[in-house]
C-alpha positions as CSV (number, residue, x, y, z in Angstrom):
1,M,21.0,-28.9,32.9
2,A,20.9,-25.7,30.7
3,R,20.6,-22.4,32.5
4,Q,17.2,-20.6,32.2
5,D,17.0,-18.3,29.2
6,Y,19.9,-20.1,27.5
7,M,20.0,-22.6,24.7
8,T,22.7,-24.7,23.1
9,I,23.1,-24.7,19.3
10,A,25.4,-27.3,17.8
11,V,27.2,-26.1,14.6
12,Q,30.4,-27.0,12.9
13,K,33.5,-25.5,14.5
14,S,34.5,-23.7,11.4
15,T,31.1,-22.0,11.1
16,Q,31.3,-20.9,14.8
17,E,34.7,-19.3,14.2
18,V,33.6,-17.5,11.1
19,F,30.4,-16.4,12.8
20,R,32.3,-15.0,15.9
21,K,34.8,-13.2,13.6
22,F,31.9,-11.8,11.5
23,V,30.0,-10.3,14.4
24,E,33.2,-9.0,15.9
25,I,34.0,-7.1,12.7
26,K,30.4,-5.8,12.4
27,G,30.4,-4.6,16.0
28,F,27.6,-7.0,17.3
29,T,27.6,-9.3,20.2
30,V,27.0,-13.0,19.6
31,K,23.9,-12.8,21.8
32,E,22.4,-10.0,19.6
33,A,23.2,-11.8,16.4
34,L,21.7,-15.1,17.5
35,S,18.6,-13.3,18.7
36,D,18.2,-11.9,15.2
37,V,18.8,-15.2,13.6
38,L,16.1,-16.9,15.7
39,E,13.6,-14.1,14.9
40,M,14.4,-14.1,11.2
41,Y,14.0,-17.9,11.0
42,M,10.6,-17.8,12.6
43,I,9.5,-15.0,10.3
44,A,10.8,-16.8,7.2
45,Q,9.0,-20.0,8.2
46,D,5.6,-18.6,9.3
47,A,5.4,-14.9,9.9
48,E,1.7,-15.0,11.0
49,L,2.3,-17.6,13.6
50,Y,5.4,-15.8,14.9
51,L,3.5,-12.5,15.2
52,A,0.6,-14.2,17.0
53,L,2.9,-15.8,19.5
54,K,4.8,-12.6,19.9
55,K,1.6,-10.7,20.6
56,D,0.6,-13.2,23.3
57,F,4.0,-12.8,24.9
58,L,4.6,-9.1,24.6
59,G,1.1,-7.6,24.0
60,A,-0.3,-6.5,20.7
61,E,1.0,-2.9,20.7
62,E,4.6,-3.8,21.5
63,A,4.6,-6.5,18.9
64,R,3.4,-4.0,16.3
65,N,6.2,-1.6,17.2
66,M,8.7,-4.5,17.1
67,I,7.8,-5.0,13.4
68,L,8.4,-1.3,12.6
69,D,11.7,-1.4,14.4
70,R,13.1,-3.9,11.9
71,N,13.6,-0.9,9.6
72,E,14.3,2.6,10.9
73,K,13.1,4.1,7.6
74,V,9.5,3.0,8.3
75,S,7.3,5.8,9.7
76,K,3.7,5.6,11.0
77,N,3.0,8.8,9.1
78,D,3.5,7.1,5.7
79,S,0.4,6.1,3.6
80,L,-0.5,5.1,0.1
81,F,-2.4,7.4,-2.2
82,M,-4.6,6.8,-5.3
83,K,-6.4,9.4,-7.3
84,L,-9.4,7.8,-9.0
85,G,-10.4,8.8,-12.5
86,Y,-12.6,6.9,-15.0
87,S,-12.2,3.2,-15.4
88,E,-13.9,0.7,-17.8
89,T,-15.4,-2.5,-16.6
90,N,-15.3,-5.8,-18.5
91,D,-18.6,-5.1,-20.2
92,G,-17.5,-1.7,-21.4
93,Q,-19.3,0.4,-18.7
94,R,-17.4,3.6,-17.9
95,L,-17.3,4.3,-14.2
96,G,-16.2,7.5,-12.4
97,G,-14.3,7.5,-9.1
98,E,-17.5,7.1,-7.1
99,G,-18.7,4.2,-9.1
100,T,-15.4,2.5,-8.9
101,I,-15.1,2.9,-5.2
102,Q,-18.6,1.6,-4.6
103,A,-17.7,-1.6,-6.5
104,Y,-14.8,-2.2,-4.2
105,I,-16.9,-1.4,-1.1
106,R,-19.5,-4.0,-2.2
107,N,-16.7,-6.6,-2.6
108,C,-15.2,-5.6,0.7
109,E,-18.5,-6.0,2.5
110,M,-18.9,-9.4,1.0
111,N,-15.4,-10.8,1.9
112,G,-14.4,-8.6,4.8
113,Y,-11.6,-7.3,2.4
114,T,-11.0,-6.7,-1.3
115,W,-8.0,-6.5,-3.6
116,Y,-7.5,-3.1,-5.3
117,S,-5.2,-3.0,-8.3
118,T,-3.5,-0.4,-10.6
119,N,-1.0,-0.1,-13.4
120,S,-0.2,3.5,-12.4
121,L,3.5,2.6,-11.9
122,K,4.5,1.0,-15.1
123,S,7.2,-1.2,-13.5
124,G,5.4,-1.7,-10.2
125,M,6.7,-0.8,-6.8
126,N,10.4,-1.4,-6.2
127,E,11.3,-4.1,-3.7
128,E,12.4,-1.7,-1.0
129,K,9.0,0.1,-1.1
130,V,7.1,-3.2,-1.0
131,R,9.1,-4.4,2.0
132,K,8.7,-1.1,3.8
133,Y,5.0,-0.7,3.3
134,N,4.3,-4.3,3.9
135,A,6.0,-3.9,7.3
136,L,3.7,-1.0,8.0
137,A,0.7,-3.1,6.9
138,E,1.7,-6.1,9.0
139,A,2.0,-3.8,12.0
140,G,-1.5,-2.5,11.3
141,Y,-0.5,1.1,10.6
142,L,-0.8,1.5,6.8
143,K,-3.7,3.4,5.3
144,M,-4.6,4.0,1.7
145,Y,-6.3,7.2,0.8
146,F,-8.4,7.6,-2.4
147,A,-9.0,11.0,-3.9
148,M,-11.2,12.1,-6.8
149,N,-12.5,15.1,-8.7
150,Q,-16.2,14.4,-9.0
151,D,-19.5,15.9,-8.0
152,D,-18.9,17.9,-4.8
153,I,-15.4,16.5,-4.3
154,D,-12.8,18.9,-5.7
155,N,-9.5,17.0,-6.1
156,D,-9.6,15.9,-2.5
157,I,-9.4,12.8,-0.4
158,A,-12.8,11.0,-0.3
159,Y,-12.2,7.5,1.0
160,V,-9.7,5.6,3.2
161,A,-8.9,1.9,3.8
162,D,-6.6,-0.2,6.0
163,V,-3.9,-2.0,3.9
164,E,-3.2,-5.6,4.8
165,E,-0.8,-6.6,2.0
166,I,0.9,-5.4,-1.1
167,V,2.0,-7.6,-4.1
168,S,3.9,-5.9,-6.9
169,Y,5.0,-7.2,-10.3
170,T,7.2,-5.7,-13.0
171,Q,4.6,-6.6,-15.6
172,P,0.8,-6.6,-15.5
173,T,-0.2,-9.9,-13.8
174,A,-3.4,-11.6,-12.8
175,A,-4.6,-11.2,-9.3
176,P,-2.8,-13.0,-6.5
177,C,-6.1,-14.2,-5.2
178,Q,-9.4,-15.8,-6.2
179,D,-11.8,-14.0,-8.6
180,F,-14.3,-13.4,-5.9
181,E,-11.8,-11.5,-3.8
182,Y,-12.0,-8.4,-6.0
183,P,-14.9,-6.8,-7.9
184,E,-16.5,-8.9,-10.6
185,E,-16.5,-5.8,-12.8
186,W,-12.8,-6.4,-13.5
187,T,-12.6,-10.2,-13.3
188,G,-9.5,-11.4,-15.1
189,S,-7.7,-8.0,-15.0
190,K,-4.0,-7.9,-15.1
191,N,-2.2,-5.2,-13.2
192,N,1.2,-4.8,-11.7
193,I,0.3,-3.6,-8.2
194,W,-2.3,-5.5,-6.1
195,I,-3.2,-4.2,-2.7
196,K,-5.4,-6.0,-0.2
197,I,-7.5,-3.6,1.8
198,K,-10.3,-3.6,4.4
199,N,-12.5,-1.2,6.2
200,L,-13.0,0.9,3.0
201,K,-15.1,3.9,4.0
202,K,-15.5,7.6,3.6
203,E,-12.8,9.8,5.0
204,E,-14.6,12.3,7.3
205,V,-11.6,14.0,8.9
206,L,-8.5,14.4,6.8
207,S,-8.1,16.2,3.5
208,A,-5.4,16.4,0.9
209,K,-4.1,19.5,2.7
210,D,-3.1,17.3,5.6
211,F,-0.6,15.4,3.5
212,V,2.6,16.0,1.5
213,V,4.1,13.9,-1.3
214,S,6.8,11.9,0.5
215,S,9.5,12.3,-2.1
216,T,9.2,16.0,-2.6
217,G,7.5,17.5,0.5
218,N,5.0,19.3,-1.8
219,E,1.4,19.7,-0.5
220,L,-0.7,16.9,-1.9
221,K,-3.7,19.2,-2.6
222,G,-1.8,21.3,-5.0
223,V,-0.1,18.4,-6.7
224,I,-3.3,16.5,-7.5
225,Q,-5.1,19.6,-8.6
226,K,-2.5,19.8,-11.4
227,G,-3.1,16.2,-12.3
228,Q,0.5,15.3,-11.7
229,Y,0.0,12.5,-9.1
230,I,-2.1,9.4,-9.7
231,F,-0.6,6.8,-7.3
232,G,2.2,7.0,-4.8
233,Y,3.4,7.7,-1.3
234,I,2.3,10.4,1.0
235,S,3.0,11.5,4.6
236,R,1.1,13.4,7.3
237,R,2.2,17.0,7.7
């Protein structure tokens, strides 16, 4: 009978020998490596099921932290940022930032979520960024802040949403969802960054002065006042 907390895995002898030599050179133990293999297999097959089972076993908070631990570069202080300007709908209507965000709020209320999209990064987000921010989103920590310069809002953050998923393409591409899952004002749009968000609402507490641009450390408020930053990555000060 197998001992409790042990399992037997039958593989070819040559594979075993190469594996043992590999982990020895890398400085891992066989136990650590096999644990990672099992975890990565379940994630690859069905990440949602794996996370649900892990939550049941460990508790939701520890499971969320486990996801972040996969990559030491991921920080709970990181967020996405978008400065809203004017956009044109399919029928030629020109919407300011407030009109744009209200269209997304309506769609969010209808579905419980909505897909926001942009072509602000011409070649999309790089793979490392997508992986990093999707890990934050999966753990339930990623926010997206929307700023605008309209009416009584002076180049400042006005709205915030929880991010559920990011899909990025190198070229403008149709939505990775059904048409009803994003505002009808832009049905058929092609963009290279698609972001699934929920709980889109006014931001009542934080302002642009509370954030810096992640890559430079410059205060977000000053950067967006100069019109130099449309979409990107920000961090809490």
